[in-house]
C-alpha positions in Angstrom: 131.7 38.1 -20.1 129.3 35.1 -19.5 127.2 36.0 -22.6 128.9 33.2 -24.6 128.1 30.9 -22.3 124.4 31.7 -21.8 123.8 31.7 -25.5 125.3 28.3 -26.2 123.4 26.8 -23.0 120.1 28.1 -24.5 121.2 26.5 -27.7 122.2 23.3 -26.6 118.7 22.9 -25.0 117.1 22.4 -28.5 120.4 20.8 -30.4 121.1 17.0 -30.2 124.8 15.7 -29.4 126.6 13.5 -31.4 128.9 10.4 -31.0 129.1 6.7 -30.3 127.5 3.9 -29.5 124.2 5.3 -31.1 121.5 5.3 -28.5 119.0 3.8 -30.7 121.4 0.7 -31.3 122.2 0.4 -27.7 119.6 -2.2 -26.8 119.0 -5.7 -26.6 117.1 -6.1 -30.0 119.8 -4.2 -32.1 122.4 -6.1 -30.3 120.9 -9.6 -30.8 119.9 -8.7 -34.6 123.4 -7.1 -35.1 121.8 -4.2 -36.9 122.3 -0.8 -36.5 120.3 1.2 -39.0 118.3 4.1 -37.2 115.8 6.1 -38.8 116.5 9.4 -40.0 113.9 11.9 -38.4 113.3 13.7 -41.8 111.4 11.0 -43.5 111.2 8.4 -40.7 112.8 5.7 -42.7 116.0 3.6 -42.1 119.0 5.8 -42.9 116.9 8.1 -44.8 116.4 5.7 -47.6 113.2 6.9 -48.6 114.9 10.5 -49.4 118.0 8.9 -51.1 120.4 9.5 -48.0 121.5 6.0 -47.4 120.6 2.4 -46.9 121.1 -0.4 -44.5 123.8 -2.7 -45.9 126.1 -5.5 -44.6 129.3 -4.4 -43.2 132.5 -5.6 -45.4 135.6 -5.9 -43.5 139.2 -6.5 -44.8 140.8 -10.0 -44.7 144.2 -8.6 -45.3 146.8 -10.1 -42.8 147.8 -8.1 -39.6 151.3 -7.9 -38.2 152.6 -10.2 -35.6 152.2 -7.7 -32.7 148.8 -9.2 -31.6 149.0 -13.0 -31.8 145.2 -13.7 -31.1 141.8 -14.1 -32.6 138.6 -13.8 -31.4 139.4 -12.4 -27.8 139.0 -8.8 -28.2 135.5 -6.8 -29.3 137.8 -4.5 -31.7 138.9 -7.2 -33.9 137.3 -6.9 -37.3 135.3 -3.9 -36.1 132.4 -3.6 -35.7 131.4 -7.2 -36.7 131.0 -8.3 -32.8 128.5 -5.7 -32.0 126.9 -5.2 -35.6 127.1 -6.6 -39.1 124.6 -4.1 -40.8 125.0 -0.4 -40.6 124.0 2.9 -42.6 126.0 3.3 -45.8 125.4 6.8 -46.6 125.3 8.6 -50.3 126.5 11.6 -51.8 127.1 14.4 -49.3 125.5 12.7 -46.3 127.1 11.0 -43.3 126.2 10.0 -39.9 125.0 6.8 -38.3 121.5 7.5 -39.7 122.8 9.7 -42.5 121.4 12.8 -40.9 124.6 14.7 -41.2 126.7 16.2 -43.8 130.3 15.1 -44.9 133.0 17.3 -43.5 133.1 20.7 -45.6 129.4 20.4 -46.6 126.5 22.7 -45.2 123.0 23.3 -45.9 119.8 21.3 -45.5 120.8 19.0 -48.4 124.4 19.4 -47.8 125.0 21.1 -51.3 127.0 24.2 -49.9 130.8 23.6 -49.6 132.5 25.8 -47.2 136.2 25.5 -46.0 136.9 26.4 -42.3 140.1 27.7 -41.0 141.9 26.6 -37.8 143.9 29.2 -36.2 146.6 29.6 -33.7 145.0 29.7 -30.5 147.2 32.9 -29.5 145.7 34.6 -32.7 142.2 34.2 -31.3 140.5 37.6 -30.4 139.6 38.0 -26.7 135.9 37.1 -27.2 137.1 33.9 -29.5 139.0 32.7 -26.6 135.9 33.1 -24.2 133.8 31.3 -26.8 136.5 28.3 -26.9 136.6 28.0 -23.0 132.7 28.3 -22.9 132.2 25.8 -25.6 134.3 23.1 -23.8 132.8 23.5 -20.7 129.4 23.5 -22.2 130.5 19.9 -24.0 131.6 18.8 -20.6 128.2 19.7 -18.7 125.9 18.4 -21.5 124.8 14.9 -21.5 124.8 13.3 -24.9 121.5 12.7 -26.3 122.2 10.5 -29.3 125.2 8.2 -27.8 126.1 6.1 -25.0 129.4 4.4 -24.1 129.8 0.8 -23.5 131.0 -0.3 -19.8 131.1 -4.1 -20.5 132.6 -6.7 -23.0 130.3 -8.3 -25.5 130.6 -11.4 -23.5 129.7 -9.6 -20.3 126.7 -8.4 -22.1 125.8 -12.0 -22.4 126.2 -11.7 -26.3 123.9 -8.8 -26.4 121.2 -10.0 -24.0 122.1 -7.9 -21.2 123.3 -4.3 -22.5 125.8 -2.6 -20.6 126.0 1.2 -21.6 126.0 4.4 -19.9 125.2 8.1 -20.3 128.1 10.5 -20.3 128.8 14.1 -21.5 129.4 15.0 -25.0 132.9 15.8 -24.1 133.5 12.6 -22.2 132.3 10.5 -25.3 135.4 11.6 -26.7 137.3 10.9 -23.6 135.9 7.4 -23.7 136.7 6.9 -27.5 140.3 7.5 -26.9 140.2 5.2 -24.0 138.6 2.3 -25.8 140.9 2.5 -28.9 143.9 2.4 -26.9 143.1 0.1 -23.8 144.6 -3.2 -23.4 143.1 -6.4 -24.8 141.2 -8.3 -22.0 142.1 -11.9 -22.5 139.7 -13.3 -19.8 140.1 -12.8 -15.7 142.0 -10.4 -13.5 145.4 -9.1 -14.9 145.1 -11.5 -17.8 145.7 -8.7 -20.7 147.7 -8.1 -23.8 149.5 -4.6 -23.6 151.1 -4.6 -27.0 147.9 -3.5 -28.9 146.6 -0.3 -29.6 144.2 0.5 -32.5 145.0 4.1 -33.0 148.8 4.4 -31.8 152.3 2.9 -32.4 151.4 2.5 -36.1 150.3 3.9 -39.5 147.0 4.7 -38.3 147.9 7.0 -35.7 147.8 10.3 -37.8 144.5 9.3 -39.7 142.6 8.1 -36.6 143.4 11.3 -34.7 142.3 13.4 -37.9 138.9 11.9 -37.8 138.9 12.4 -34.1 139.1 15.9 -34.3 136.8 16.2 -37.1 134.1 14.6 -35.4 134.8 16.5 -32.1 134.6 19.9 -34.1 131.5 18.8 -35.9 130.0 17.9 -32.5 130.5 21.2 -31.0 129.2 23.0 -33.8 125.9 20.7 -33.5 125.7 21.2 -29.6 126.1 25.0 -30.1 124.8 25.6 -33.5 127.8 27.6 -34.2 128.8 26.1 -37.7 132.0 28.4 -38.0 133.7 26.9 -34.7 137.0 25.5 -35.6 139.8 23.7 -33.0 142.5 25.9 -32.7 145.9 24.6 -32.5 149.2 25.0 -30.2 152.4 25.5 -31.9 154.6 24.2 -29.2 158.0 24.4 -30.9 160.7 25.8 -28.9 158.3 26.3 -26.1 160.2 26.4 -22.7 156.7 26.2 -20.6 152.9 25.6 -21.0 152.1 28.7 -22.7 148.3 27.8 -23.0 148.3 27.1 -19.1 146.6 30.3 -18.2 143.2 31.0 -16.7 142.4 32.6 -20.0 142.9 29.6 -22.0 143.4 26.0 -20.8 143.7 26.8 -17.0 146.7 28.1 -15.0 148.5 26.3 -11.9 147.0 26.1 -8.4 148.9 27.8 -5.8 147.8 25.5 -3.2 148.7 22.3 -5.1 150.8 22.6 -8.3 149.4 19.4 -9.6 145.9 20.8 -9.8 144.5 23.8 -11.9 143.7 27.5 -10.7 140.6 27.8 -9.0 140.3 30.8 -11.6 139.8 28.3 -14.6 136.6 26.6 -15.2 138.5 23.4 -15.9 139.6 23.4 -12.3 136.1 21.9 -11.4 136.1 19.1 -14.2 136.3 15.4 -13.2 138.2 12.8 -15.2 137.2 9.1 -16.3 138.8 6.2 -17.6 142.3 7.4 -16.5 143.2 4.3 -14.3 144.6 1.8 -16.9 146.5 -0.2 -14.6 143.6 -0.7 -12.3 141.4 -1.7 -15.1 143.8 -4.4 -16.4 144.4 -5.8 -12.8 140.8 -6.2 -12.4 140.4 -7.6 -16.1 137.5 -4.9 -16.6 136.7 -2.1 -18.8 136.3 1.5 -17.4 132.8 2.0 -16.0 133.2 5.9 -16.5 132.8 6.8 -13.0 134.3 9.9 -11.3 138.0 9.6 -10.7 138.8 12.8 -9.3 139.9 16.3 -10.5 141.9 17.1 -13.6 145.6 17.1 -13.0 148.3 18.8 -14.8 152.0 20.0 -13.5 153.7 20.8 -16.7 157.5 20.6 -16.7 157.9 18.9 -13.3 158.3 15.4 -15.4 161.2 12.8 -15.6 163.5 14.8 -17.6 165.7 11.7 -18.4 162.6 10.7 -20.6 161.9 14.0 -22.0 164.6 16.6 -21.6 162.4 19.6 -23.2 159.5 20.3 -25.6 160.4 19.7 -29.4 162.4 22.4 -31.4 161.8 23.7 -34.8 164.7 22.0 -36.1 163.2 18.6 -34.8 160.0 19.5 -36.6 162.0 20.3 -39.8 163.8 17.1 -39.5 160.6 15.0 -39.2 159.0 16.9 -42.2 162.3 15.8 -44.4 161.3 12.1 -44.1 159.8 11.0 -47.2 158.7 7.4 -46.1 155.2 7.5 -44.2 156.1 4.3 -42.8 158.7 1.5 -42.7 159.8 -2.0 -41.6 157.4 -3.4 -38.9 155.3 -0.1 -39.0 155.4 0.1 -35.2 157.8 1.8 -32.4 160.8 0.2 -34.1 160.4 1.8 -37.6 163.3 3.8 -38.9 163.2 6.8 -40.9 159.5 6.8 -40.6 158.0 10.2 -40.7 154.7 8.6 -38.6 157.0 6.7 -35.9 159.3 9.9 -35.7 156.2 12.5 -35.3 154.5 10.2 -33.0 157.7 10.3 -30.7 159.2 6.9 -30.8 161.7 7.8 -33.6 164.6 10.0 -32.6 163.9 13.3 -34.4 167.6 14.1 -35.1 168.6 10.5 -36.6 165.2 9.0 -37.6 166.0 5.7 -35.8 163.1 3.9 -34.1 162.8 2.7 -30.4 164.2 5.9 -29.2 165.2 5.7 -25.5 163.6 9.1 -25.0 160.2 10.1 -26.0 160.0 13.0 -28.6 157.8 15.2 -30.7 154.1 14.3 -29.9 154.9 11.7 -27.0 157.0 14.5 -25.4 154.3 16.9 -25.0 152.3 14.3 -23.3 154.9 13.4 -20.8 155.6 17.2 -20.3 151.9 17.9 -19.0 152.9 15.3 -16.1 149.4 14.8 -15.0 146.0 13.4 -16.9 147.5 14.1 -20.3 150.5 11.6 -19.6 148.5 8.6 -19.6 147.7 7.4 -23.1 144.2 6.0 -22.3 143.2 8.9 -20.2 144.9 11.8 -22.0 141.8 13.3 -23.8 140.4 14.4 -20.3 142.8 17.6 -20.6 141.4 19.9 -23.0 145.0 20.7 -24.0 144.9 17.4 -25.9 142.7 18.9 -28.6 145.1 22.0 -29.1 148.0 19.6 -29.2 146.9 17.1 -31.6 145.4 19.8 -33.7 149.2 21.1 -34.4 150.2 17.4 -34.9 147.6 17.2 -37.6 149.0 20.3 -39.1 152.4 18.7 -39.4 150.8 15.9 -40.9 149.2 18.1 -43.5 152.4 19.8 -44.2 154.1 16.6 -44.8 151.4 15.4 -47.4 151.5 18.6 -49.3 155.4 18.5 -49.3 155.8 15.1 -50.2 152.5 14.3 -52.2 152.5 10.5 -51.5 150.2 8.1 -53.4 147.6 6.1 -51.9 149.9 3.2 -51.9 152.2 4.6 -49.4 149.7 3.7 -46.7 150.2 -0.1 -45.9 147.6 -2.4 -47.3 148.5 -5.3 -45.0 150.7 -6.6 -42.3 150.5 -3.4 -40.2 149.8 -4.0 -36.6 146.0 -4.9 -36.2 143.7 -2.0 -36.6 146.0 -0.3 -39.0 145.8 -1.6 -42.2 144.5 0.7 -45.1 141.0 -1.0 -45.3 140.3 -1.7 -41.6 137.5 0.2 -40.1 138.7 2.9 -37.5 137.7 1.7 -33.9 135.3 2.6 -32.4 133.7 4.8 -34.7 130.0 4.6 -35.9 129.4 5.3 -38.8 132.3 3.3 -40.2 135.5 4.9 -41.9 138.3 3.3 -43.1 142.1 4.3 -42.3 143.0 5.2 -45.8 140.1 7.4 -46.3 141.8 10.2 -44.0 145.2 9.9 -45.7 144.4 12.7 -47.9 144.6 16.6 -47.7 142.6 18.8 -45.4 141.5 20.7 -48.3 139.7 17.6 -49.5 138.0 17.4 -45.9 136.9 21.0 -45.6 139.6 22.8 -43.5 142.7 24.5 -43.6 145.5 25.7 -41.0 146.6 29.2 -41.0 150.2 28.4 -40.6 150.0 26.8 -43.9 148.5 29.8 -45.8 150.8 32.0 -47.9 152.8 34.6 -46.4 150.5 37.5 -47.2 147.7 35.5 -45.7 149.5 34.6 -42.5 150.3 38.2 -41.9 146.8 39.1 -42.3 146.0 36.2 -40.0 148.3 37.2 -37.3 146.7 40.9 -37.6 143.3 39.8 -37.3 142.6 39.6 -33.8 143.9 43.3 -33.3 141.9 44.5 -35.9 138.7 42.6 -34.4 139.6 44.2 -30.9 139.9 47.5 -32.8 136.2 46.8 -34.3 135.1 46.5 -30.7 136.5 49.9 -29.3 135.8 52.0 -32.5 132.5 53.2 -31.2 134.2 54.5 -28.3 136.9 56.1 -30.2 134.4 57.8 -32.5 132.4 58.9 -29.3 135.5 60.3 -27.7 136.4 62.0 -31.2 133.0 63.6 -31.4 133.2 64.9 -27.7 136.6 66.2 -28.3 135.3 68.0 -31.4 132.4 69.4 -29.6 134.6 70.6 -26.8 137.0 72.4 -29.1 134.2 74.2 -30.9 132.9 75.1 -27.6 136.2 76.6 -26.5 136.6 78.4 -29.6 132.9 79.9 -29.6 133.8 80.8 -25.8 136.9 82.7 -26.5 135.1 84.6 -29.7 132.5 85.4 -27.3 134.9 86.8 -24.6 136.8 88.8 -27.4 133.6 90.5 -28.7 132.7 91.3 -25.3 136.0 93.1 -24.4 136.1 94.9 -27.8 132.9 96.5 -27.1 133.9 97.9 -23.8 134.5 101.5 -23.5 138.4 101.3 -23.0 139.2 105.2 -23.4 137.2 105.9 -20.8 139.6 104.3 -18.1 142.6 106.1 -19.1 145.6 104.2 -19.2 143.8 100.7 -19.7 144.2 99.0 -22.9 142.4 96.4 -24.9 144.0 93.5 -23.4 143.7 91.4 -26.7 146.1 94.1 -28.2 149.1 92.7 -26.2 148.4 89.1 -27.4 148.2 90.4 -31.1 151.4 92.0 -30.9 153.0 88.9 -29.4 151.7 86.6 -32.0 152.7 89.0 -34.6 156.3 88.7 -33.7 156.1 84.9 -33.5 154.5 84.4 -37.0 155.9 87.4 -38.6 157.0 86.8 -42.3 159.4 88.8 -44.1 157.6 90.5 -47.1 158.7 89.5 -50.3 159.1 91.8 -53.4 156.3 91.2 -55.9 157.4 89.1 -59.2 157.5 91.1 -62.3 156.6 88.6 -64.8 157.6 90.8 -67.8 161.0 91.1 -66.9 161.5 87.4 -66.3 160.0 86.5 -69.5 162.6 88.8 -71.0 165.5 87.2 -69.6 164.5 83.7 -69.6 161.4 82.5 -71.6 159.8 79.3 -69.9 160.0 76.2 -72.1 156.9 74.3 -71.1 157.5 71.4 -73.0 160.7 70.5 -71.1 158.9 71.2 -67.7 156.3 68.4 -68.7 158.9 66.2 -69.9 160.8 66.2 -66.8 157.8 66.0 -64.4 156.3 63.1 -66.3 159.4 60.8 -65.5 159.0 61.0 -61.7 156.7 58.2 -60.0 156.3 56.7 -56.3 156.7 53.1 -55.5 155.4 51.4 -52.4 156.8 48.1 -50.8 155.0 45.9 -48.4 
């Protein structure tokens, strides 16, 4: 069925795509002035100020101290984000958001962003056949569509000669998000080949891991909606607990294994033609450069054929339950050494059976990355694999379940001394418009979405049945047609038999001597089969004389009977 892909391709021709850096700010003038306040097309004013959507304001960054993990200052463009590039950006009002305040906040819809509507993220195996086709089609469309509104940086600010020589490149909508994940997790370039600092990551190994990826998924989901015009689209999740293999690695979903080369995807999957970028972290570090977003070969995946001394198996239900039982969001140094830390254990560096940090094995979230044994196994390049989205959606659902179970106060998220980029008021790298880490340490219900596995029991049952009911809706016209045709056939047969009977009854049987009416034999046969012994008539008078009926008693007795149903 190619109609979903044809439809979304048609829609995308008219719909702008969306992520970062804003194309209108990736020029010499904006970089030298350090101002990124593009006009809203609705009224032509910067940030839509004339319509009350927002205004261009100075960027305020937090001065709270960072942890000791990154001992430098002024060497990396991501420090005190986004001040190296811009110190004035759009600050949106009310329910508006976006780099020029043109969009609605998460959960709000409509021309003026006044309509609230919660979305539901579903188990990928609870999608209908058509929804699975749509998911794959949308992913592939995003991979093939060049982003109209955003470009990505291919050089440092110093290499851009402090803004005089902009170094940006066009990439697809999907690859903008690949670059985002690469850029936030790359090593710090200290100057010259091989001179890097590896113990730094603005979205991993510390408290912002969960809020950062929550925002990442929301923006990706929002981007697909804008690209396709399908405002009902949501990212499905893959519940990988107790899985023994890659259940989503089928050509119907994320792509099966190639028979010729098990590290490649099956040619029956659209993902087999995908090319990756920003996946060679060691090479960039040796050269002391940023990823240049060039083609780096096909998407690779060989699930299960990984180093089992590091990851013996995929996470179990018991390990997820233990992780959820940890009441502290983060502890100690708030890095990979954190003990009894929910964040560190879920991320995979704490032992999901003891809670101790610096585990010699990788667990939980990290275990699945290693298990995939390919593009997913590199932190910087992992977003090249579309399984990344399904995986992190489930990680986000675990985060949400923990929030609802423990109901932490905002103060549980660290205000200071977290590794660089992870304090509460730090702007998340490299998102524009700006968001702070603590802003996403809240329930999904406040962000306009829900997970089907967190619904109540009756709702979960209904949700599990939904794809089957959807399939039934698709076939009911054929069932109705078959029923009507069957009815017509049955009526036709009865009419034909009656016609034949009438014809034979009108024949002059007696003229042919011994011949008899052929239906007389059938009549005698069925009379024997369905013969019912004749009962004597009931004489009401005699009954009334012997035992009168007491109607009141009968009514009382029958009135005490009732039927109960259980679900």
